[in-house]
C-alpha angles and dihedrals in degrees: 000000000000096000142032113233124181105198118204134156107314110226123205097269136191100165116240120225118265117287093263094064122092119211108298112227094258129016105227095193090063092058130083116257096243096060096150104041086208138121130283115271100177127035126181115197122193092322117187131174123195127185121202117235123227116245137192116286098250099033119125133212134058122322113261120231135202115222105223097170120026123199100316120181130174143132129231117206117221113269095015134110120237115196125207114199130187144125124265112297096022092118100249096127091045088052090052092050092048091053092051094045097249091117125042115250114232095198139346132047141275110208122195109192087342094306117120109234100200095061095053123105116253095260092053091045090056091051092051093045089063085065092054119051132174136218112203128216101247113048091188091062096041097054123072107239090208093061129075119232088257091055092047092054094040091052090059090054092049095048092052094039095240119161105341096200119097092225093051092047091050092052092050093048094049091048095051094044089058091047091061094050100259129114136233093263090068091064092077095050129096122234093253088059092059131080121245093260092048091050091052090050088054089051089051090048090052089054098048097040087079089059095237126184095214128039119192110208112198105195092314096181105031093092094049132092114268092245092057100044097081091048092056092046091051089050091053091050091050093048091049092054095041098045099029093239128173115222133207101194119198118193146135092222111096091182090059092049091051089062099038112033131071093201130016139201119202113211128204122172093343098313137099102241091179134005137165141094110355095226093055093046093050096042097045116005116201099199122068091225092057088046091055092049091052093047092066097046111115116250122213094212113069091208091055090045092055093046094046117112114244124213118177116189119220125212133028131289107269117250115260086228092063109027116184120250120259115007110012090219098053093096089066102025118115091205100047118138132183091274092059090056094056109026127061110226087222087078108032113169110228130194113299093025094284111153115220113210088207137339115272101212102178138014110191121189112235132181110261129217092271096045095264126116128259134174122254109204125219113198130201125188098209140107092218113036115196101221110097096221089048092050091051093051092042095052091047093054099038110034090160091079105045124180 
C-alpha cells in the first residue's frame, strides 16, 4: 500500500485556519458556492502549457517538453473568489501566469467576458490586461528598489494611460494608498525602507490602482511573517467587497482557501484532480489526495483534532519528466487498484462504450440569477472517489471498474 491511513470517526469538517489567524471578516466555507448569482467573467478552456527542455548540442531527435499545465478548464463567476491549491511544483503558479499572459499558452483558451485573449492584437491585449492584474508572491522582488512608492504607483498609471495630469495622478495615488492601510508619508519611501507587510500592501495598491475587474493573487501571504498574514488577508477581503473584485487565489494552504474562496481547484502534477464548491470539498473530499491534504490541516478544537482521520502519503511526487502510466497519483494512492495503474481517469470507459471526460461526483441545485435552479458541478479525476454517495453512483454507471 502506498500510504498509511489511520481511519477514525470522520467529523463534519471545514478546516479552520492555522492557530495564528484571527477570525477573518467572513468565513467563505460557510457560504453557498453561488454567492453572486451573476455571470461568468473568466473562463479557462482546456488550457495546457508546455516548456521545451534543453538538450546536448549534437543530439538528434525531437525536442522533449515538460507538461506543466495539463488540460485545465474552469469558470469564475463575477465577484467571486476561485482558489487553486497544490504543493510546490504542481503547476499552479504557471497556470496563473498563463492566464495573465506572462507565460505562453501551448493550447486551449483564456476567455474574458467570453472574448479569447490570445487571438487579440497587441493593443487590444493591453486594454484587456488593465482589467486583469496580478499580485506576486515576493513583494521584495516585484518592487523596484530604485523607485519610491509614489513612482511605483504612478508608473502603473502611465503604462495603462490613466489620468495623464499630475494632479489627477496624485489624487488617485493618495486615495489608493489609504485604501490599503498605509498613509501619505509612505509615498516618499523606497521599498527597502518598508516592512514585508507594507511592501505587499504597495503591491496590492499597484494592482488595484488600475481599477481592474480580476486580481490574480499568487501566494500573496506566504512570504510574510505569520503575524502579518491575517492582516493582509482581511485587507483583501475588504477590497473585494468594497471594489467588487473577482479573485483568482493561488496558495498551498487549504485552510486559508476554506475561509476565503467560493470554489476551489486542487492541482497535482499540472491537473485539476478535484474542483468544485469549497465547502463541499473541505467537508467531504472525493479525491484521496485532497483527503490527505485536509488530514494535516491544524484544527482549533482539540476534540476535533483527535477525532480527525489521518492519511500520510508515502513516496515522492513523480517527476514531470517521467510521469507514471495511468493515474498520475496511483504511486502514492492508498486506494489504487490495477485499473489505476493502466488507465487514465481522464478517459474512463463507461457502460455502453460511453467515454466520460471526467467523473461528475456531485450536482447540487443552486438558486440562479433569476430565482430558478441550476446545477453546480463538482468534478473529481479519480477511479475510486471517497464520498460514499459518489462511489454508489460511480459503480452504478461504470461497472467495468469495480472497487
